[in-house]
MISE-442163 format. One line per 10 residues: number of its first residue (from 1); their letters; for each residue y, z, x of C-alpha. Coordinates in steps of 0.1 Angstrom, whole numbers. Example, Ala and Ser with C-alpha at 12.3 -4.5 7.8 and 13.67 -1.06 7.14 Angstrom:
1 = AS = -45/78/123  -11/71/137
end
This chain:
1 = XXXXXXXXXX = 1/1/-2  34/-15/17  66/7/12  76/-17/-17  55/-5/-39  51/34/-26  69/60/-50  102/75/-40  81/113/-37  54/92/-10
11 = XXXXXXXXXX = 87/75/10  92/109/17  68/128/22  68/115/61  106/126/68  111/159/52  74/164/70  95/157/102  125/173/92  107/207/83
21 = XXXXXXXXXX = 88/208/120  109/193/145  147/190/129  148/224/109  181/243/98  194/273/107  224/291/90  251/303/111  268/334/104  303/329/117
31 = XXXXXXXXXX = 329/356/121  355/344/91  320/351/71  316/317/63  283/302/72  280/268/85  238/253/80  233/228/104  195/211/124  194/209/158
41 = XXXXXXXXXX = 168/191/184  161/181/218  166/189/254  185/221/265  191/230/300  220/205/315  213/181/294  245/172/274  253/178/236  262/157/213
51 = XXXXXXXXXX = 277/170/175  267/148/148  294/150/117  284/127/84  300/110/58  307/121/22  278/110/2  252/127/30  242/159/48  231/163/86
61 = XXXXXXXXXX = 193/155/73  207/119/76  210/118/109  170/127/111  156/96/126  184/91/149  185/123/165  153/129/172  152/99/193  182/109/207
71 = XXXXXXXXXX = 168/143/217  147/130/242  175/130/272  201/151/247  206/185/231  214/172/193  231/193/171  240/184/129  263/201/103  265/200/68
81 = XXXXXXXXXX = 300/194/66  317/226/46  312/231/7  280/203/20  237/218/15  244/262/27  273/254/41  301/279/29  332/258/15  369/254/23
91 = XXXXXXXXXX = 387/277/8  413/256/-19  409/226/-41  424/203/-15  416/212/21  430/194/50  411/176/82  429/205/104  404/233/77  375/210/87
101 = XXXXXXXXXX = 385/211/122  388/247/121  357/253/109  341/232/136  357/251/164  352/282/153  315/270/152  315/258/183  328/290/200  300/309/181
111 = XXXXXXXXXX = 270/281/197  288/279/231  290/245/231  313/246/261  317/201/261  303/180/237  304/139/225  314/144/193  299/114/171  319/113/131
121 = XXXXXXXXXX = 300/88/106  324/74/81  343/102/62  329/120/96  356/102/120  381/118/105  369/155/107  362/142/148  393/129/150  410/160/140
131 = XXXXXXXXXX = 395/179/162  398/158/191  435/162/189  437/194/188  414/225/188  388/206/206  410/187/232  391/202/260  356/212/248  356/173/234
141 = XXXXXXXXXX = 342/147/259  342/116/243  347/106/204  323/82/193  329/72/155  303/52/137  323/32/100  351/52/102  368/61/71  402/55/78
151 = XXXXXXXXXX = 412/75/52  439/72/24  466/97/35  488/75/50  520/70/27  518/32/27  483/40/11  498/65/-17  490/43/-43  456/36/-32
161 = XXXXXXXXXX = 449/72/-25  455/83/-64  432/58/-77  405/62/-55  407/103/-57  405/95/-95  375/69/-98  354/97/-73  367/127/-98  355/102/-128
171 = XXXXXXXXXX = 324/92/-114  311/125/-111  320/139/-143  308/108/-159  272/107/-137  265/136/-119  251/144/-85  217/124/-98  234/102/-112  251/94/-79
181 = XXXXXXXXXX = 229/94/-60  210/62/-80  239/39/-68  247/46/-34  221/32/-15  233/1/-32  266/0/-16  251/17/20  225/-2/28  226/-36/36
191 = XXXXXXXXXX = 203/-62/16  173/-63/37  170/-21/44  137/-14/29  128/16/7  118/40/27  155/36/37  167/36/1  145/66/-6  163/88/20
201 = XXXXXXXXXX = 200/74/15  189/86/-17  178/117/-15  206/130/10  228/122/-16  214/135/-47  218/168/-25  257/169/-32  272/202/-35  295/190/-66
211 = XXXXXXXXXX = 326/214/-51  319/207/-18  319/172/-24  353/172/-46  366/186/-13  357/159/10  371/137/-19  403/152/-8  401/150/23  396/111/21
221 = XXXXXXXXXX = 422/106/-1  450/134/20  441/119/58  448/92/80  427/86/111  457/66/124  474/93/131  449/106/159  456/77/180  461/90/216
231 = XXXXXXXXXX = 440/113/222  431/125/260  393/113/259  380/80/255  367/66/218  346/44/211  340/26/179  307/5/162  296/-5/126  267/-21/110
241 = XXXXXXXXXX = 271/-59/109  267/-58/70  290/-26/59  309/-34/33  325/-1/24  343/-2/61  339/-35/72  336/-47/107  372/-61/105  387/-24/97
251 = XXXXXXXXXX = 369/-11/120  378/-34/146  413/-25/138  406/12/146  394/2/174  419/-16/185  446/14/180  426/35/196  417/8/230  388/17/222
261 = XXXXXXXXXX = 355/-7/228  339/-17/198  305/-31/191  285/-41/160  253/-23/152  228/-54/141  210/-55/106  228/-26/94  253/-18/68  270/12/62
271 = XXXXXXXXXX = 242/38/67  236/25/98  219/57/116  194/59/84  192/12/85  193/14/125  180/45/138  173/32/169  201/10/180  222/44/167
281 = XXXXXXXXXX = 206/66/188  208/43/222  242/41/216  246/80/212  225/86/244  245/57/266  278/78/253  266/110/269  246/99/296  277/79/308
291 = XXXXXXXX = 295/108/312  272/127/338  257/98/357  224/104/348  200/66/343  194/65/307  156/52/299  159/21/283
end
């Protein structure tokens, strides 16, 4: 029986088993009293650390396959952003990118992560760049942006921001989390994506917490990736060649703004860490090992 004819439950058995055994969750309580759920795998000791920040319709588990592959040479940490999974939401209904950055900073202090490569996928790019430009300026050695969301916080985007906020809120109210999860794979994956990838994207979306999702919508609508240009560390930008959410032309524009190299991930839509985990793991590993002089195994 091939993947196309297997049920969703069948398709989820293998990744869920890997998630529990090789990329397990733990809860970290911060000095502020907030909790952060994270997943961790890979090498320790002198291995470089990478910190993975997921997108708006996802969670730490979405990095599973890419994290395990990158973990062959790196120490990998993936968080559930505030309000996702078992992570404590931020105060207020409309937190700013600086609030997400402050929560990330508190987490990395508790984990004693003194240097890391910060990887932001989609909405995670706004969090990554907000942290790198301020609190993480001396802690982040490189920023890797994968299909970055640019946000709608620029003055010229005011009308679009209001429309997106309304559409996202209405969709959640009308469809609920389960309804959103059913629609999401159609936009996040390429037409060639297999049933296993679609099931995994759907499962991650089905675990959204409404309050955390709505806070993330506010982050998207209030933030502007452009205001973080000029960060002190190297930046690189990647995008799936079949991405219709943050298309290649838009991602190349962000790369130009940051004077950063730009590459396409072949055979991938927006959710490239799920659809092409080998390629994503390679680019993450290459980015981390560039700073150590270590030789990457091909």
